[in-house]
PDB file of N, CA, C and O in Angstrom:
ATOM      1  N   MET A   1     -68.715  14.468 -27.078  1.00  0.00           N
ATOM      2  CA  MET A   1     -69.476  13.779 -26.305  1.00  0.00           C
ATOM      3  C   MET A   1     -69.243  12.411 -26.377  1.00  0.00           C
ATOM      4  O   MET A   1     -69.374  11.977 -27.522  1.00  0.00           O
ATOM      5  N   ASN A   2     -68.881  11.425 -25.371  1.00  0.00           N
ATOM      6  CA  ASN A   2     -68.476   9.782 -25.839  1.00  0.00           C
ATOM      7  C   ASN A   2     -68.990   9.036 -24.050  1.00  0.00           C
ATOM      8  O   ASN A   2     -68.479   8.641 -23.002  1.00  0.00           O
ATOM      9  N   GLU A   3     -70.565   9.268 -24.829  1.00  0.00           N
ATOM     10  CA  GLU A   3     -70.843   8.679 -23.398  1.00  0.00           C
ATOM     11  C   GLU A   3     -71.918   7.762 -23.721  1.00  0.00           C
ATOM     12  O   GLU A   3     -72.192   7.543 -24.900  1.00  0.00           O
ATOM     13  N   ASP A   4     -72.598   7.165 -22.699  1.00  0.00           N
ATOM     14  CA  ASP A   4     -73.384   6.258 -22.785  1.00  0.00           C
ATOM     15  C   ASP A   4     -75.020   6.805 -22.951  1.00  0.00           C
ATOM     16  O   ASP A   4     -75.542   7.596 -22.165  1.00  0.00           O
ATOM     17  N   THR A   5     -75.788   6.128 -24.300  1.00  0.00           N
ATOM     18  CA  THR A   5     -77.314   6.817 -23.420  1.00  0.00           C
ATOM     19  C   THR A   5     -77.898   5.636 -22.871  1.00  0.00           C
ATOM     20  O   THR A   5     -77.858   4.423 -23.076  1.00  0.00           O
ATOM     21  N   VAL A   6     -78.598   6.643 -21.902  1.00  0.00           N
ATOM     22  CA  VAL A   6     -79.267   6.034 -20.846  1.00  0.00           C
ATOM     23  C   VAL A   6     -80.825   6.479 -20.699  1.00  0.00           C
ATOM     24  O   VAL A   6     -81.094   7.628 -21.050  1.00  0.00           O
ATOM     25  N   ARG A   7     -81.935   5.602 -20.175  1.00  0.00           N
ATOM     26  CA  ARG A   7     -82.872   5.536 -20.100  1.00  0.00           C
ATOM     27  C   ARG A   7     -83.351   5.544 -18.256  1.00  0.00           C
ATOM     28  O   ARG A   7     -82.713   4.697 -17.631  1.00  0.00           O
ATOM     29  N   VAL A   8     -84.127   6.183 -17.581  1.00  0.00           N
ATOM     30  CA  VAL A   8     -84.685   6.060 -16.388  1.00  0.00           C
ATOM     31  C   VAL A   8     -86.208   6.029 -16.358  1.00  0.00           C
ATOM     32  O   VAL A   8     -86.741   7.019 -16.859  1.00  0.00           O
ATOM     33  N   LEU A   9     -86.666   5.493 -16.080  1.00  0.00           N
ATOM     34  CA  LEU A   9     -88.281   4.900 -15.692  1.00  0.00           C
ATOM     35  C   LEU A   9     -88.976   6.020 -14.896  1.00  0.00           C
ATOM     36  O   LEU A   9     -89.702   5.152 -14.411  1.00  0.00           O
ATOM     37  N   ARG A  10     -89.248   6.706 -14.543  1.00  0.00           N
ATOM     38  CA  ARG A  10     -90.154   7.426 -13.730  1.00  0.00           C
ATOM     39  C   ARG A  10     -91.528   7.424 -13.231  1.00  0.00           C
ATOM     40  O   ARG A  10     -92.330   8.120 -13.855  1.00  0.00           O
ATOM     41  N   VAL A  11     -91.940   6.772 -12.226  1.00  0.00           N
ATOM     42  CA  VAL A  11     -93.575   6.784 -12.280  1.00  0.00           C
ATOM     43  C   VAL A  11     -93.805   7.317 -10.821  1.00  0.00           C
ATOM     44  O   VAL A  11     -93.247   6.968  -9.781  1.00  0.00           O
ATOM     45  N   LEU A  12     -95.130   8.591 -11.106  1.00  0.00           N
ATOM     46  CA  LEU A  12     -95.692   9.269 -10.167  1.00  0.00           C
ATOM     47  C   LEU A  12     -97.147   8.410 -10.010  1.00  0.00           C
ATOM     48  O   LEU A  12     -97.773   7.966 -10.973  1.00  0.00           O
ATOM     49  N   GLU A  13     -97.562   8.266  -8.547  1.00  0.00           N
ATOM     50  CA  GLU A  13     -98.900   7.780  -8.266  1.00  0.00           C
ATOM     51  C   GLU A  13     -99.182   9.293  -7.565  1.00  0.00           C
ATOM     52  O   GLU A  13     -98.362  10.090  -7.112  1.00  0.00           O
ATOM     53  N   TYR A  14    -101.029   9.408  -7.669  1.00  0.00           N
ATOM     54  CA  TYR A  14    -101.701  10.475  -7.269  1.00  0.00           C
ATOM     55  C   TYR A  14    -102.761   9.749  -7.287  1.00  0.00           C
ATOM     56  O   TYR A  14    -103.368   9.220  -8.218  1.00  0.00           O
ATOM     57  N   VAL A  15    -102.980   9.777  -5.863  1.00  0.00           N
ATOM     58  CA  VAL A  15    -103.941   9.706  -4.760  1.00  0.00           C
ATOM     59  C   VAL A  15    -104.800  10.672  -4.398  1.00  0.00           C
ATOM     60  O   VAL A  15    -104.263  11.756  -4.169  1.00  0.00           O
ATOM     61  N   GLY A  16    -106.152  10.613  -4.253  1.00  0.00           N
ATOM     62  CA  GLY A  16    -106.781  11.601  -3.776  1.00  0.00           C
ATOM     63  C   GLY A  16    -108.273  12.289  -4.340  1.00  0.00           C
ATOM     64  O   GLY A  16    -108.497  11.725  -5.410  1.00  0.00           O
ATOM     65  N   PRO A  17    -109.151  13.077  -4.108  1.00  0.00           N
ATOM     66  CA  PRO A  17    -110.244  12.952  -5.082  1.00  0.00           C
ATOM     67  C   PRO A  17    -110.058  13.591  -6.077  1.00  0.00           C
ATOM     68  O   PRO A  17    -109.356  14.594  -6.202  1.00  0.00           O
ATOM     69  N   ARG A  18    -110.853  12.897  -7.075  1.00  0.00           N
ATOM     70  CA  ARG A  18    -110.604  13.500  -8.573  1.00  0.00           C
ATOM     71  C   ARG A  18    -110.451  14.663  -8.787  1.00  0.00           C
ATOM     72  O   ARG A  18    -109.546  14.981  -9.558  1.00  0.00           O
ATOM     73  N   SER A  19    -111.213  15.605  -8.230  1.00  0.00           N
ATOM     74  CA  SER A  19    -111.056  16.842  -8.507  1.00  0.00           C
ATOM     75  C   SER A  19    -109.762  17.046  -8.168  1.00  0.00           C
ATOM     76  O   SER A  19    -109.207  17.486  -9.176  1.00  0.00           O
ATOM     77  N   TRP A  20    -108.959  16.952  -7.237  1.00  0.00           N
ATOM     78  CA  TRP A  20    -107.302  17.374  -7.161  1.00  0.00           C
ATOM     79  C   TRP A  20    -106.234  16.916  -7.487  1.00  0.00           C
ATOM     80  O   TRP A  20    -105.142  17.478  -7.399  1.00  0.00           O
ATOM     81  N   VAL A  21    -106.582  15.312  -8.099  1.00  0.00           N
ATOM     82  CA  VAL A  21    -106.023  14.618  -9.150  1.00  0.00           C
ATOM     83  C   VAL A  21    -105.686  15.011 -10.441  1.00  0.00           C
ATOM     84  O   VAL A  21    -104.548  15.061 -10.907  1.00  0.00           O
ATOM     85  N   GLU A  22    -107.073  15.377 -11.176  1.00  0.00           N
ATOM     86  CA  GLU A  22    -107.283  15.980 -12.497  1.00  0.00           C
ATOM     87  C   GLU A  22    -106.799  17.380 -12.503  1.00  0.00           C
ATOM     88  O   GLU A  22    -106.247  17.846 -13.500  1.00  0.00           O
ATOM     89  N   THR A  23    -106.955  17.935 -11.627  1.00  0.00           N
ATOM     90  CA  THR A  23    -106.316  19.276 -11.742  1.00  0.00           C
ATOM     91  C   THR A  23    -104.289  19.203 -11.459  1.00  0.00           C
ATOM     92  O   THR A  23    -103.376  19.902 -11.898  1.00  0.00           O
ATOM     93  N   THR A  24    -104.312  18.462 -10.889  1.00  0.00           N
ATOM     94  CA  THR A  24    -102.856  18.257 -10.739  1.00  0.00           C
ATOM     95  C   THR A  24    -102.213  17.933 -12.106  1.00  0.00           C
ATOM     96  O   THR A  24    -101.422  18.620 -12.752  1.00  0.00           O
ATOM     97  N   MET A  25    -102.790  16.607 -12.419  1.00  0.00           N
ATOM     98  CA  MET A  25    -102.093  15.849 -13.555  1.00  0.00           C
ATOM     99  C   MET A  25    -102.343  16.977 -14.998  1.00  0.00           C
ATOM    100  O   MET A  25    -101.675  16.828 -16.021  1.00  0.00           O
ATOM    101  N   SER A  26    -103.687  18.377 -14.819  1.00  0.00           N
ATOM    102  CA  SER A  26    -103.380  19.321 -16.310  1.00  0.00           C
ATOM    103  C   SER A  26    -102.247  19.846 -16.062  1.00  0.00           C
ATOM    104  O   SER A  26    -101.608  19.972 -17.106  1.00  0.00           O
ATOM    105  N   ARG A  27    -101.581  20.293 -14.960  1.00  0.00           N
ATOM    106  CA  ARG A  27    -100.949  20.996 -14.496  1.00  0.00           C
ATOM    107  C   ARG A  27     -99.397  20.550 -14.824  1.00  0.00           C
ATOM    108  O   ARG A  27     -98.373  21.227 -14.724  1.00  0.00           O
ATOM    109  N   ASN A  28     -99.547  19.336 -15.201  1.00  0.00           N
ATOM    110  CA  ASN A  28     -98.143  18.785 -15.437  1.00  0.00           C
ATOM    111  C   ASN A  28     -97.268  19.549 -16.679  1.00  0.00           C
ATOM    112  O   ASN A  28     -97.867  20.086 -17.610  1.00  0.00           O
ATOM    113  N   ALA A  29     -95.989  19.540 -16.603  1.00  0.00           N
ATOM    114  CA  ALA A  29     -95.157  20.361 -17.261  1.00  0.00           C
ATOM    115  C   ALA A  29     -95.009  19.471 -18.302  1.00  0.00           C
ATOM    116  O   ALA A  29     -95.401  20.072 -19.302  1.00  0.00           O
ATOM    117  N   VAL A  30     -94.594  18.174 -18.653  1.00  0.00           N
ATOM    118  CA  VAL A  30     -94.522  17.418 -19.707  1.00  0.00           C
ATOM    119  C   VAL A  30     -95.591  16.782 -20.464  1.00  0.00           C
ATOM    120  O   VAL A  30     -96.300  15.901 -19.977  1.00  0.00           O
ATOM    121  N   LYS A  31     -95.704  17.190 -21.567  1.00  0.00           N
ATOM    122  CA  LYS A  31     -97.416  16.409 -22.147  1.00  0.00           C
ATOM    123  C   LYS A  31     -96.850  15.778 -23.461  1.00  0.00           C
ATOM    124  O   LYS A  31     -95.991  16.260 -24.199  1.00  0.00           O
ATOM    125  N   GLY A  32     -97.454  14.713 -23.577  1.00  0.00           N
ATOM    126  CA  GLY A  32     -96.411  13.906 -24.848  1.00  0.00           C
ATOM    127  C   GLY A  32     -94.710  14.070 -24.728  1.00  0.00           C
ATOM    128  O   GLY A  32     -94.141  14.363 -23.676  1.00  0.00           O
ATOM    129  N   THR A  33     -94.065  13.833 -25.954  1.00  0.00           N
ATOM    130  CA  THR A  33     -92.587  14.181 -25.584  1.00  0.00           C
ATOM    131  C   THR A  33     -92.270  15.653 -25.824  1.00  0.00           C
ATOM    132  O   THR A  33     -92.638  16.582 -26.543  1.00  0.00           O
ATOM    133  N   HIS A  34     -91.139  15.304 -24.564  1.00  0.00           N
ATOM    134  CA  HIS A  34     -90.451  17.112 -24.774  1.00  0.00           C
ATOM    135  C   HIS A  34     -89.035  16.968 -24.987  1.00  0.00           C
ATOM    136  O   HIS A  34     -88.228  16.431 -24.228  1.00  0.00           O
ATOM    137  N   LEU A  35     -88.760  17.662 -26.429  1.00  0.00           N
ATOM    138  CA  LEU A  35     -87.338  17.712 -26.505  1.00  0.00           C
ATOM    139  C   LEU A  35     -87.118  18.494 -26.182  1.00  0.00           C
ATOM    140  O   LEU A  35     -87.784  19.529 -26.163  1.00  0.00           O
ATOM    141  N   VAL A  36     -85.650  18.207 -25.641  1.00  0.00           N
ATOM    142  CA  VAL A  36     -85.256  18.986 -24.832  1.00  0.00           C
ATOM    143  C   VAL A  36     -83.751  19.324 -25.403  1.00  0.00           C
ATOM    144  O   VAL A  36     -83.377  20.379 -24.893  1.00  0.00           O
ATOM    145  N   SER A  37     -82.725  18.754 -26.332  1.00  0.00           N
ATOM    146  CA  SER A  37     -81.871  18.558 -27.309  1.00  0.00           C
ATOM    147  C   SER A  37     -81.810  17.963 -28.326  1.00  0.00           C
ATOM    148  O   SER A  37     -82.687  17.099 -28.315  1.00  0.00           O
ATOM    149  N   PRO A  38     -81.067  17.940 -29.511  1.00  0.00           N
ATOM    150  CA  PRO A  38     -80.680  16.484 -29.848  1.00  0.00           C
ATOM    151  C   PRO A  38     -80.417  15.652 -29.639  1.00  0.00           C
ATOM    152  O   PRO A  38     -79.279  15.397 -30.033  1.00  0.00           O
ATOM    153  N   GLY A  39     -81.148  14.512 -28.878  1.00  0.00           N
ATOM    154  CA  GLY A  39     -80.815  13.139 -28.670  1.00  0.00           C
ATOM    155  C   GLY A  39     -81.549  13.513 -27.159  1.00  0.00           C
ATOM    156  O   GLY A  39     -80.929  12.924 -26.274  1.00  0.00           O
ATOM    157  N   CYS A  40     -82.242  14.005 -26.824  1.00  0.00           N
ATOM    158  CA  CYS A  40     -82.448  13.967 -25.240  1.00  0.00           C
ATOM    159  C   CYS A  40     -84.045  14.758 -24.822  1.00  0.00           C
ATOM    160  O   CYS A  40     -84.621  15.836 -24.675  1.00  0.00           O
ATOM    161  N   TRP A  41     -84.176  13.369 -24.780  1.00  0.00           N
ATOM    162  CA  TRP A  41     -85.773  13.936 -24.617  1.00  0.00           C
ATOM    163  C   TRP A  41     -86.486  13.352 -23.053  1.00  0.00           C
ATOM    164  O   TRP A  41     -85.910  12.746 -22.149  1.00  0.00           O
ATOM    165  N   ILE A  42     -87.627  13.697 -23.123  1.00  0.00           N
ATOM    166  CA  ILE A  42     -88.355  13.144 -21.872  1.00  0.00           C
ATOM    167  C   ILE A  42     -89.821  13.099 -22.350  1.00  0.00           C
ATOM    168  O   ILE A  42     -90.376  14.084 -22.837  1.00  0.00           O
ATOM    169  N   ARG A  43     -90.553  11.632 -22.147  1.00  0.00           N
ATOM    170  CA  ARG A  43     -91.955  11.474 -22.219  1.00  0.00           C
ATOM    171  C   ARG A  43     -92.592  11.065 -21.287  1.00  0.00           C
ATOM    172  O   ARG A  43     -92.213  10.471 -20.277  1.00  0.00           O
ATOM    173  N   GLU A  44     -93.532  11.360 -21.589  1.00  0.00           N
ATOM    174  CA  GLU A  44     -94.710  11.312 -20.765  1.00  0.00           C
ATOM    175  C   GLU A  44     -95.510  10.036 -21.191  1.00  0.00           C
ATOM    176  O   GLU A  44     -95.831   9.864 -22.367  1.00  0.00           O
ATOM    177  N   ALA A  45     -95.871   9.006 -20.043  1.00  0.00           N
ATOM    178  CA  ALA A  45     -96.631   8.042 -20.013  1.00  0.00           C
ATOM    179  C   ALA A  45     -97.668   7.957 -18.721  1.00  0.00           C
ATOM    180  O   ALA A  45     -97.480   8.520 -17.643  1.00  0.00           O
ATOM    181  N   THR A  46     -98.840   7.102 -19.078  1.00  0.00           N
ATOM    182  CA  THR A  46     -99.630   6.917 -17.927  1.00  0.00           C
ATOM    183  C   THR A  46     -99.898   5.286 -17.847  1.00  0.00           C
ATOM    184  O   THR A  46     -99.958   4.493 -18.786  1.00  0.00           O
ATOM    185  N   ILE A  47     -99.983   5.138 -17.005  1.00  0.00           N
ATOM    186  CA  ILE A  47     -99.560   3.202 -16.648  1.00  0.00           C
ATOM    187  C   ILE A  47    -101.436   3.126 -15.924  1.00  0.00           C
ATOM    188  O   ILE A  47    -101.900   3.532 -14.859  1.00  0.00           O
ATOM    189  N   GLY A  48    -102.039   2.451 -17.051  1.00  0.00           N
ATOM    190  CA  GLY A  48    -102.990   2.010 -16.376  1.00  0.00           C
ATOM    191  C   GLY A  48    -104.193   2.392 -16.754  1.00  0.00           C
ATOM    192  O   GLY A  48    -104.055   3.226 -17.649  1.00  0.00           O
ATOM    193  N   ASP A  49    -105.643   2.141 -16.447  1.00  0.00           N
ATOM    194  CA  ASP A  49    -106.609   3.413 -17.099  1.00  0.00           C
ATOM    195  C   ASP A  49    -106.982   3.992 -16.003  1.00  0.00           C
ATOM    196  O   ASP A  49    -106.850   3.679 -14.820  1.00  0.00           O
ATOM    197  N   PHE A  50    -107.641   5.196 -16.720  1.00  0.00           N
ATOM    198  CA  PHE A  50    -107.593   6.351 -15.755  1.00  0.00           C
ATOM    199  C   PHE A  50    -108.989   6.638 -15.854  1.00  0.00           C
ATOM    200  O   PHE A  50    -109.624   6.591 -16.907  1.00  0.00           O
ATOM    201  N   PRO A  51    -109.483   6.957 -14.659  1.00  0.00           N
ATOM    202  CA  PRO A  51    -108.957   6.882 -13.553  1.00  0.00           C
ATOM    203  C   PRO A  51    -109.713   5.802 -12.499  1.00  0.00           C
ATOM    204  O   PRO A  51    -110.923   5.609 -12.380  1.00  0.00           O
ATOM    205  N   GLU A  52    -108.670   5.204 -11.821  1.00  0.00           N
ATOM    206  CA  GLU A  52    -108.886   4.030 -11.140  1.00  0.00           C
ATOM    207  C   GLU A  52    -109.588   4.207  -9.681  1.00  0.00           C
ATOM    208  O   GLU A  52    -109.048   4.648  -8.667  1.00  0.00           O
ATOM    209  N   ILE A  53    -110.703   3.827  -9.806  1.00  0.00           N
ATOM    210  CA  ILE A  53    -111.655   4.608  -8.129  1.00  0.00           C
ATOM    211  C   ILE A  53    -111.598   3.599  -7.146  1.00  0.00           C
ATOM    212  O   ILE A  53    -111.996   2.438  -7.057  1.00  0.00           O
ATOM    213  N   LEU A  54    -110.943   4.446  -6.391  1.00  0.00           N
ATOM    214  CA  LEU A  54    -110.186   3.844  -5.147  1.00  0.00           C
ATOM    215  C   LEU A  54    -111.472   3.788  -4.071  1.00  0.00           C
ATOM    216  O   LEU A  54    -111.354   2.938  -3.188  1.00  0.00           O
ATOM    217  N   GLU A  55    -112.472   4.462  -4.057  1.00  0.00           N
ATOM    218  CA  GLU A  55    -113.712   4.446  -3.162  1.00  0.00           C
ATOM    219  C   GLU A  55    -114.126   5.443  -3.490  1.00  0.00           C
ATOM    220  O   GLU A  55    -113.569   6.488  -3.827  1.00  0.00           O
ATOM    221  N   THR A  56    -116.294   4.841  -3.306  1.00  0.00           N
ATOM    222  CA  THR A  56    -116.774   5.667  -4.104  1.00  0.00           C
ATOM    223  C   THR A  56    -117.499   6.017  -2.716  1.00  0.00           C
ATOM    224  O   THR A  56    -117.574   5.291  -1.725  1.00  0.00           O
ATOM    225  N   LYS A  57    -117.995   7.261  -2.884  1.00  0.00           N
ATOM    226  CA  LYS A  57    -118.416   8.087  -1.415  1.00  0.00           C
ATOM    227  C   LYS A  57    -119.950   7.984  -1.563  1.00  0.00           C
ATOM    228  O   LYS A  57    -120.387   8.644  -2.506  1.00  0.00           O
ATOM    229  N   VAL A  58    -121.159   7.082  -0.610  1.00  0.00           N
ATOM    230  CA  VAL A  58    -121.928   7.425  -1.129  1.00  0.00           C
ATOM    231  C   VAL A  58    -122.957   8.183   0.049  1.00  0.00           C
ATOM    232  O   VAL A  58    -122.857   7.993   1.262  1.00  0.00           O
ATOM    233  N   GLU A  59    -123.769   8.911  -0.490  1.00  0.00           N
ATOM    234  CA  GLU A  59    -124.742   9.977   0.250  1.00  0.00           C
ATOM    235  C   GLU A  59    -125.392   9.156   1.327  1.00  0.00           C
ATOM    236  O   GLU A  59    -125.612   8.082   0.767  1.00  0.00           O
ATOM    237  N   GLU A  60    -125.852   9.065   2.659  1.00  0.00           N
ATOM    238  CA  GLU A  60    -126.280   8.879   3.862  1.00  0.00           C
ATOM    239  C   GLU A  60    -127.517   9.161   3.410  1.00  0.00           C
ATOM    240  O   GLU A  60    -127.558  10.126   2.647  1.00  0.00           O
ATOM    241  N   GLU A  61    -129.193   8.278   3.789  1.00  0.00           N
ATOM    242  CA  GLU A  61    -130.184   8.824   3.326  1.00  0.00           C
ATOM    243  C   GLU A  61    -130.203   9.608   4.778  1.00  0.00           C
ATOM    244  O   GLU A  61    -129.231   9.618   5.534  1.00  0.00           O
ATOM    245  N   ASP A  62    -131.437  10.252   5.045  1.00  0.00           N
ATOM    246  CA  ASP A  62    -131.949  11.025   6.022  1.00  0.00           C
ATOM    247  C   ASP A  62    -132.470   9.782   7.418  1.00  0.00           C
ATOM    248  O   ASP A  62    -133.187   8.996   6.798  1.00  0.00           O
ATOM    249  N   SER A  63    -132.448   9.529   8.201  1.00  0.00           N
ATOM    250  CA  SER A  63    -133.141   8.589   9.187  1.00  0.00           C
ATOM    251  C   SER A  63    -134.333   9.235   9.972  1.00  0.00           C
ATOM    252  O   SER A  63    -134.122  10.238  10.654  1.00  0.00           O
ATOM    253  N   ILE A  64    -135.301   8.803   9.908  1.00  0.00           N
ATOM    254  CA  ILE A  64    -136.779   8.912  10.014  1.00  0.00           C
ATOM    255  C   ILE A  64    -137.016   8.492  11.672  1.00  0.00           C
ATOM    256  O   ILE A  64    -138.152   8.470  12.147  1.00  0.00           O
TER     257      ILE A  64
END
């Protein structure tokens, strides 16, 4: 096979409640490096610190 070797970088963003994000990411099919065949692989990478808190839920105090 006489082809160029190429790379595609794909980034997925998960936004939602922490439990959903963590569960969804734990089901990820690719962990680390997945060797498909000689010279072909898929690698996983996380960009940034995990988790980045976008909103903190604060319980309201009961008012009397």
